[in-house]
N, C-alpha and C positions, 0 to 999 in steps of 0.2 A: 504493499500500500504506499502510495506517495502522497505527501501533503502538497497541495498546490495553493499558492497564495490566492486569496479571494478578495478582489478589490471591487467594492461596490461604487459605481459611478452614478451619483445623483447630483443633478444640477440644482443648486440653491440660488435662486434668483435674488441677488443682493439688492438692497434698497437703492444703491447707486445705479445699478442696471435698470431697475424699474423707473427711476427718475429720468434717465437718459432716453429710454424708450418713449416715455410720455412726452418729453420735450421735443425730441427729434421727430416723432410721428406728426405732431401738430405743426412743428416748424417747417416741415417739408410740404405739407398739404395746404395749410391755410394761406401763406404768402403765394404759393403757386397758383392757387385758385383765384386769389385777388389779382395777381399779375395777368393771368389769363383773361379774367373778366374785364379788366381795364384795357387790355389789348384789343378787345372787340368794341371799345367805346371811344378811345382817344387815339391821337396820331403822333404823340410825342413821348419818346422814351423817358425823358426827364420827369414827367408826371408820374409814370409808373414807378420809377426809381424812388422818387420822393414819397409817394404813397406806400411803397413797399417797405421802405426803411421805417416810416412812421408806424406801420403795422407791426413790424418786427419788434420795434422798441415797446409798443403798447402790449403786444402779445406776450413777450418775454416777462414783462412786469406782472401781467395778469396771471400767467401760468405759474410764475415763481411764487406769487402771493398765494395762489391756490394750493401749491405744494406746501408752503409754510404753514398755512392754516390747517391743512389736513394733518400734517405731522404734529403740530401743536395740539390739536384736538385729540389725537391718539395718545400723546404724552399726558395730557390733562386727564383723560379717561383712565389711564393706567394708574395714575397717582390717586385718583378718587377711589378706585376699586381697591388699591393697596391699603389705603387708610381704612376702608370699610372692613376689609379682611382682618387687619390687626385688631380693630374694635371687636369683631365677632369672636376671634379666638380668645380674647380676654373676657368678654362678657357671657358668651354662650358656647364654651368649648365643647360641650356635649353635642351640640347641633353640628359643629364643624367636624367632629369625629364621625358623626353619622354621614356627612357629605363625603368624607374620605372613603367610608365603607361603600357608598354608592358608586364612586368613581372606580374603585378597585373591583367591585362586583361586575361592572360592565366589561372588565377584562377576564372574567372567569376566575378570579382569585378566591380561594377558599375562605370561609368565615374566620377560621383560626388565624390565618395569615393576615386577613384584613384587620383584625383586632390588634395583632402584634405591630403591624405597620403603623396604625393610627396611634398607638401608645408610644412607639418610638418617635414618631414625628412630633408628638405633643411635648417632647422633652426639649425641643429647640424651636422657639416661637418663630424665628426668622425662616428656618427651613420649612416649617409648617405652613406659614403664609406663602412662601414661594411655591410650595406644592399646590396649594389651592389656586393660586394665580394661574399656574400653567395648566393644571389638569382639570380643575373645576371650571375656570373661566376662559381657558385657552389664550391667555395673555402672556406675552413676553415683554420683558422690561425694554422700553425703547431707549435709544441713545439720547442723552440730554441735549446734544447739539444737532439732533436729527432735523429739526425744523429749518435752521439756517442752511444746513448742507443741502436739504431737499430743494429749497428755494434757488440756491445757487446752481445746482446740477440741472434743474429743469430749465431755468432761464438761459444758461449758457448753451444747452442742447438746442433750445428753441432758436436762439440766434444763429448758431451754426447751420441748423437745418433751413432756416429761413433765407439765408443768403445764397443758398445753392440755386434755387430757381431764379433769383433776382440777378445773378451775375451775368447771365446772357444779355440783359438789357444795357449793361455797361459797355459792351463792345459791338453792339449793333446799332444801326441808325434809324430803324423803323420798328414799331411794336410788332408788326407781322413777323419780321425776321427774328425779333427777340423771342417771340412766343415759340417759334419752331425750335430754336436752340434750347430755350428754357425747358420745353417739353421733353426733348431728348435727354438733357442733363438730369432733369428731375426724375423722369421715369427710370432712368438707369440707377439713380441714387435710391429711389424708392424700392426698386428690385433688390439691390444690394442690402439695404437696410432691413427689408422684410426677410431676406434670406437668413442673415445672421441672427436677427431677433428670433426667428422661429427655431433656428438650430440651437441657439443658446437655451431656449425654453423647452427643448425636447420635442417640438412639433415638426411636421414635415417642412423642410427648408424651402423646397420648390413651391409647394402650395401656399406657404406663408408669403413668399416673395411675390407670387402672382396676385394674391389677394390684396396685399398692400399696394402694389402697383395699380391694380384695377380701381381701388377706392380713390387714390390720388388722381387718376386719369378722369374718372367720372366727376369728381369735384371740380376739376379745372374745366372740363367740357361744359358742365352745367353753368358755371360762372360765365364762361365765354359766350355761351348761347344766349343766356338771359341779357347780358350786356349788349350783345348785338341786336337783340330785339327791341330793347327800350332806348337805345341811344338816339339822340336827336339828330 
């Protein structure tokens, strides 16, 4: 009998990766759709560039603020639940032990073992509360600096993604030409982004790439079509 090393490969999507995905996805699609829409309504690249930069600035701030508030809410919720758990283990320890029994029972742990585990955990208040937070409430302690990091990651990703479709308008002389090059550049970027995003999260890379590209193309086509119809 030979022992072979067993390596379990599980992708754990980090918070930074999630932030980048959120920022980059919107950064690629929203400015692209805006530029495409304006290309069907105006005849000057400078207008599209000005509007595009304004949208990127406003969008990055809005997205970053959303990420900050989301992370801050998560942190505040955790702290509130943590305070409540400490209060309960002090005031109603018997009820908290019953909850330990319920958690362990769901895993098929015998009654004798459940009693022993509950008694052992009760000896250390911090570990007891930590157990309840993780296994009763399903909460992990968030990074104290998470809100600021999330805001920065999403904002920067949005800016990077937003300038990709806009670059074509800097080196072309007419919105029609800018739109053609912008579409090519952005669709390639969307395909690459969708591919690696899906691969990193354990999904089909090709399906994810095609889906992401299609969504971006539809958004731009809709914006261009509407702008063409309503322009004066």
